[in-house]
Each structure stands twice: as structure tokens, then as C-alpha cells.
N, C-alpha and C positions, 0 to 999 in steps of 0.2 A: 504494500500500500504506500503510495507516494505521499510526501509531505505537502501540505497546503502552502501556497506561496503568497496568499493574500488574506487580509482580515485578521481577526484576533487568533493567535496561535498559542497563548499561554494557558496553562492548566488552572482551574479554580481549586487550588489546593485545599483539601479538607472538606469540600462541599459534599462529596459523596459519603464520607464518614459521618458527617452531621446528619445527612438525610437518613441514613440507616439507624443512627441513634434516635433520631426523632420518631421514626416508625416504632421503635421499641418503647419509647416513652409514651406515645399515644396509645399503644396497645395496653400498656400498664394502666393507663387512666380510664380506658373505656372497654377493655376486654376484646377489642376488635383491632386487627392489624390493617393499617391502610395499604393499598396497593403501592408498591415501590418499583419504579423503573429507573435503573442507573446503568452507567457504562464505565468500564475501565479504559476505554479507548481515549488516547490523548487527543486534545483538540487540534494539534498540529496535523493529525490524520483526518479528522472529521469533526465538524462543529454541529452538534445535534440541535442547537438552538438557532439554526438558519434553515432557509429552504434548501432543497437538495442540491441545486446547482452551486450555490455559494458554499454549502456545507462540504461537499465532496470534491468540488473543482475538477470534475471530469474523471476522477478515479473510480473505476467500476467496483472495486472491492469496497471502497468507502461508501459508495451508493448502496451497496447491499447492506452494510452495517446501519446506515441511516434509515433505510426502509424497515429493517428489523426492529430498530429502536422505536420508530414512530408507529409501527403496527402494534407493538406492545403497549405503547401509550394509548392508542385508540381503543384497544381491547379493554384496558384497565378503566378508561373513562366510560365505556359502554357498560361494563359490568357494574361499576359503582352506581351509575344512574339507574340500572335495572333494579338494584337493591332498594333504593329509596326515592327515585324520581329525580333528584337533583344531587349534585356533588361538587366538590372543590378540587381543582388541580393546582397543586403548589409546586412551582418550579424553583429549585434552589441553586443558587450560584454564588460566586464570590466577586467582589469588586476591589480594585486597587486604588480607589480614590482616597484623598487625605482624611476625609471625615469618618470617624468611628461610629457609623450608623448603619441601620438596615435600610436599604433602598427598596421600598415596596412598590413594585411595578404592576400597574393595572392595565397598561396599554390603553389608557384613556385619559382625557383631560383631567387635570387636578382642579376640579371645579368646586371643592369644598363640600360636596355632598356627604351624606351620612356614611355611605359605603366607602368613600375615598378617604375622608379625614375626620369623620364625625366621632361622637363619643362611643359608638359601637363599631368603629372601623378596626381592622386588624392592627393598624398603627397605634390606636389607643390602647389596645390590650398589650402590645409589645412594650409600650411606654410604661405600663403598670409593672412590667417585669424588669424594669431597669435599663431597657434598651433605649437608645435614641433611634427614632424611626421617622422616615419621610416618605409619604405624607402621613401626618397624624395631627391630633388637635394641637400639640405643642409646636410641630413643624409642618404646617400645611403645604408648603412647597419648598423646593431646594434653593430658591433664589438663583444666584449666579453660580452656585456650586454644581459640579458634575454629578449626574444622576441618570441611572438606567430606568426607563419607564416601562419595561416589559418587552420581551423579544418575540421571536417567531412562534414559539410554543404557546405563550400567553395569548397571542392573537388567533392562532390557527385553531386551537381546541376550544375556544370559547363558544358557548351557545346559550339558548334560553335556560337550559337545565344544567349547564356546566359552567360554573364560575371559575375563573383562572386568576392566579396571583403569582408574581415572580418575587422571590426574596433574593436580594443581593447582599451578602454578608461581608462585613469589613474584614481586613486581614487579622486584626487582633482577636476577633471572634472565632477565627478559623485556626488559631495556633493549636498545636497538638494537645497542649495541656488544658485548653479551654473548650474543646469541641463538645465534650459530654455536657458540660455546664451550659453551653449555648443551646444544645438540643433540649435540655431540661426546661430552660426558660422559654424557649419557643413553644414547647408542649404546654406549659402552663398558660401562655397567652392564647394558644389555639383552643385549649380546653374551655375557655370562656367565650371565645369567638364563635366556635362551631355551634353550640346550642342556641346562640342568639340569632343566627342567620340560616341555620339548616335544621331540618327535622332529623333527629337522631333515631336510627332504627330501634324498635322496641327490644328490650332484653328478652332473650329466649333461653329457656331451660332445656338443655340437651343431655339426656341420660346416655352415658356411654358404657359399653361392656368393659369389665376389667379382664384383661388378657395378659398372657406372658410376653406379648409383643408390643404393648403400648406403655404409656407413661406410668400406669398403675401396676406394673408387674410385681412390685413389692408386696401388694395386697392380694395377689391372685388366689392364695390358699384360703383366704378368710372372707373376701367380699367379691360380689359379682357385678356391681354397678357403681358408677361414679358420676358426679356432676362437678364441673368447674365453674366457679363464680369469681370473675376478675382474677383468675390465677390461683385462687384458693380452692380446695377440693373437699367434697363430701363423699364418703364411700359408705355403702350399705350392703348388708349380707342378704342372702336369698330369702330370708324370712321377713324382711322389712317391707311393709306396704309401700308401694310406689308413691302414694299420696303423701306419706310422711317424709320420704326422701325429697320430693319436690317442695314440700313446705319448708324444710330446713334451708334449702337453697334459696327459696324466695325471701325468707327472713334475712338471710345473709346478704343477699343482693340489696335489700332495702336499707339495711344498716350501712352498707358501704357507699351506696349512691342514694343518700337520703333525700336529696332534692329532686331525684328522678330526672336528671338532665342528660343521662347517658354516660357521665364521667364520675369516677369515684371522687368522693368529697375530700379525702386526704390521701394523696398518692404516696406520701412518705411512709405512712403506716402500712398500706397495701404492699409497697415494694419490700418492706422488711418481712412481712408475712410470706410473700412469694419466695423470697430468698431462703427462708427457713422451711419452705414447703409445708406451710400450716394446713391442717386438715381436720375435719370432723369425721367421726365414725359412728354408724348406727348398727348396733348388733344386740342380740339377746343372749350372748354367751361371753365368756371371759376372753379378753383380748389384751395383748401386751404391746403397747406402742413402742417400747424400747427396742424391740427387735428390728424396727424399720428405720431407726436412726442411722444405721450404717448406709442406707440408701438415700440419705439426705432429708428424710421426713422428720424434722426436729420438734415441731410443735403440734400436739394432738389434743383434741377435746372430745369427750364422749357426749352423746345425748341419746339415751336408749329409746328404743321404739315405744315402750310403754309410757314414757314421759313426754313423747312428742305428740302434742294434742292440738291439731289445727282447729278443732271445734271447742277448745277449752277456753278458760278465762285467759286474758281479758277480752277476747274476741266475741265469745258467746256469753252474754250476761246471765244466761240460765244454767250455765255449766257449774259444776262444783269442784273442778280440778283445774289447776293452772297449767298453761303450756310452757314447759321447761325450755322449749326451743329459744325463747327470748333470752333466757339466762345463759344457756350453754354456748350458743352462737356468739353472744357478746363476750363471754369469757375468752373464746378463741381470738376474737378481734382485739380485745383489750391488751393482749400480749404485745401487739404492735405499738399501742400508745405508751405502754410502759417502757419499751425499748427506745422509741424515737424521742420521747419527752420525759426523761428520767427525773428531772427537777420538778415536773408537774405531777407525774403519775408513778414515780418510783414506789416500790412496795416495802422497802426496808424501813425500820424505825428512823425517824429524823432525816429522811431522805428527800421528801417531796411535799408539795402542797396537799396531795392526797393523804399521805400518812399523817400530816399535822391535823388535817380536818378529821380524820378518823379518830385520832386520840381525843379530840373534843367530843365527838359523837359517842364514844364509849365511856366517857367520863374519866379518862386517864390513859396513859401509855402502858398497856398491859402486854408484855412480851409473851406471857403465858396466860392461859385462860384463868381468870380470877374465880374464886368461889362464888362471889356475887358482884354484880356490877353496881355502881352508884345509882341512886334513885333517879337522878336526872339524865341518865344515859338513854339515848334513843336507838342505839345499835348495840345489841348484846348477843353474842354467839357463843354457845357452850360446847361445841364440838371440839374435843381435845385433839383430834387429828388435824385440825385447821389452825396452823400456827400464824404468827403475825402477818407474814406476807400473804398467806391465803386469806386472812381476814381483810386485808387491804383490797385484794382482788374482788372479794364479795361486796365490800363497801362501795367500790366503783360501780358494780352492777346495781346495787340497791339505789344508789343516788341517781344514776342515769335513768333507769326504768321508772322510778318514781316521778322524775321530772317529765318523762314522756307519758305519764298517766297510765301506767300498766298495773299499778298496785292498789288502786283506789276503790275497787269493788268491795262492799262491806264484808262479804264472805272472805275474800282474799285478805283484807286487812285483819280479820279475826284469825285467819290461819297463820299469819306471819308475826303476830303481835309479840311473841316471846323473843323474836330476833330483831324485828324492825318496826318502829312505831310512827314514823312520819310517812304516811301512805298516799298523800295527795300532793300534787305540785305546790299548792298553796302552803301546806304544812311544811314542806321541805324548804321553800323560800323563806318562810318565817322562822323556822327552827334550826336550819343548818345553812347559815349564810356562807360558810367557807366552801362547802362542796358545791353549792349553787353557783357561786362566783366562778369557781374552777370549770364547772361543766358548761357554763354559758359563755365562756371566753371564746370568741370567734376564731382566734388563731389556731385552735385545735381542731376545728371543723368536725365537732362531734354531732351525732344525730340529733335532730330537733323534732322529729316526728316518729311515732311508734310504728314499726312495721305492721303490715296488715296481711291477712290470709290472701291466697291467690284469688279467691272469688270476690274479694272486696274491690270496689271501684278505685 
């Protein structure tokens, strides 16, 4: 393949790596991987962001590569539109201009419209993540500075149902030690931008068979079905009613994407849990999670079939038993908050805001179960197998689910009175201001709505 002799012939160093990292980060946040079309072919051989004559400059081999690349782009666009009716093509490049900003190319006039530079423009969300972006509300146009407004791909693939945007990233953003951080921040911006302008496909629960050949091989002898929810797993044995497996997954989904915009609310927590291969298991017999740690499954939580009650309290006001799914699924997820925010949710004595609040709720710092709790305590747990750290994890659950109004039914309040006595959101806000302040702090992005059964609207 001959070298091109005209036009831009330098490589956009790091752009491909950032695109791949960005796909990973978006998948982490929404559970779906975007279509990715990239090339390792140097621009001196073929420029994919030009029409074919300028791109290949008469070289037949370069033309073949150009057509293969654009055919892949066309197919990805068609497939994406088939899923949801409309889609976004994001074309990522690098610029060598002196300004350390992202040049957002719409291949359209910078007219100050909402899509171009308004409060919900992609430039606005990039600015919120600490980037300088043009156009954006802060920098609506580049003035006399050099600026790429979008190339061939941005223009060629645009249609009524396919929006297109070109990102030109500065050199500092593409340095080797900055690429992953750049991708993370881009993903954070896009996680707000996408739901604002596009309909996100509904979350689907897909039950998969556990086999010796797939990702669940470690569980093959014990479980026969699995569901993944944003990279977290629930496995069930053959005796488990499918309705209960689906219910646990649905509750997990709602805890993680509580605002139901298609993206997890706190990706740092989910990323930790994914790395540790956190999972729930449903079984009616003895099971040892420790044997699976050698395969990387480091965080496990049980919720047995007989305590998984989709028709129980608090969903069904006429029921007389509580659905433990709300507790056990939250216990699994809360491991992520403990790890990511140790100063807020650490479980050790004197380690965090959570442990300090619990000491007040129990009427003192009891590292062992006391014979009796002080009269003013509203959290008192007498299970001697549950030590201080276990107590803190339980307190996290009690506080959050009370704030979400899961414990207020009179029957439920009576059932838990020996352990927990602030059972309505109002009682918690009045009686335990420390835990309320912690749980309502927006920076932790904790759930604000109680998960509902699948049949609920």
C-alpha cells in the first residue's frame, strides 16, 4: 500500500485507545456495549475521515480498506437504529492545536442552539466534567482560534434518526498516562447527555444457562441458571422458581439504576463490585462461596428461595412476611460503598460517619454484644454471631430501607421492634439525624426510591 502524498498524514495518537476505553466505561455504566469501529491503519496509508478519492489517493489496497471500514460503520449505524429508532455516532480524533480543549464538531453552524451550545449540549456536560469544550455554554464559539467543525464521517452518516458528533481531543488529553482518565470523564459526560436526548432501551432480564463453557463455569456443579445485572451476577439452582430469580435481578437493577435513566447511578461502586465478581446465590441447600474465590468470585451474598417473596411486604400490604430480597441484595451492593467510600461507610469502630452514627443509635460503642442496650437506643441487635462490622452493615441496611419507606407497615414495625425502632422516614429524620444526613448526601448517589416488583408500573 503506497503512502499518501497529500492532506493530513499524521496519526491521532491515543485516539483509538481512548475510544476502546470509552466503550468499556459506557458498558460499565449502562450494561450495554456501544458498537466500536476502529482501525490500526496509519493515516499516511488511508484517511478514513475523507471521501474515498482523497482518502486512498488512487491506491487500490487503500480503497479496499476504506470501503471495509465504512461498510462496518454503516452496519453499526443501521443496527443501532434498529434497536431503538435513533442513535448517536461519535467520531473520535485528536487535534494538535494550542488550546487544551475538546473541539466538538457538529458539521453545522455554531448558531447557539440548545443542541450546539445550550445547557443540555454535549459541550455543557463535558464542561461539568472539567473539560474545556467548544462549542459549549462557556465557549460558544472558537473565535479566531483553530477549530475542527466535523469531517466527512460526521456529515456523511448523519440522518433524521442518526445524530453525529466529532470529538477532537487535545494532545494533553491523549498522553499515555491520561487516556483512561479522559475516557472516564467522557463517559461521565455522555452518561448525562444520552438520557437527555435519546430514548435508552429498556433493561431486559436475560436468564442464561450455567455451563462448563461460559463465564459461570465455576458454579456448574451447584447452579443451572444465571442473570447478569450491570456486570453483577445472580445464580440459582434447579429448585428455584424462575419468578424468584427474576425478582432478585429486578430489585438489583432498581437499586443500581434508581433513577431508571439506563445508566447506573454510581459507577465507582459498580466497577468495584464487577472487579470483585460480586454475586448473589439462591439455593435451598448448603453452599460454600469460599471454594469459588480461586476463580475470582470474591464477594457473595445469599438470599434463599424461601425468603425471596415478590408478593410479600412491603409490596403487598396484606402479606404477613417481609421480602428479604430488599435486604440481601442491598447487603451485596453495600460492599461497594464500603470499599469506595471508607470514610463515609467504613465498618470498623471509629472509622467512618456510618460507624459514628451507629454508636449513637445503639447508645454507645459496643464492640461486643452488650447484655442490655441503653433505654434510649433505637438499634439493638442481640445476635452474638454478628460482630461490630456486621452490625454496621445491618445498620446501613436499616437506615436506607427505612428512608425508602420499606419498614413502615404496622405489622412489619411490630416484627422488627426488638432490633429497630425508627420504622418510618419521618421517624428516622427526626430521631437519627446522623444517618439521615449521610444517606441523603448527593455525592454518594444512593437510592432514593424503593425498588418495586416486576409487575409494578
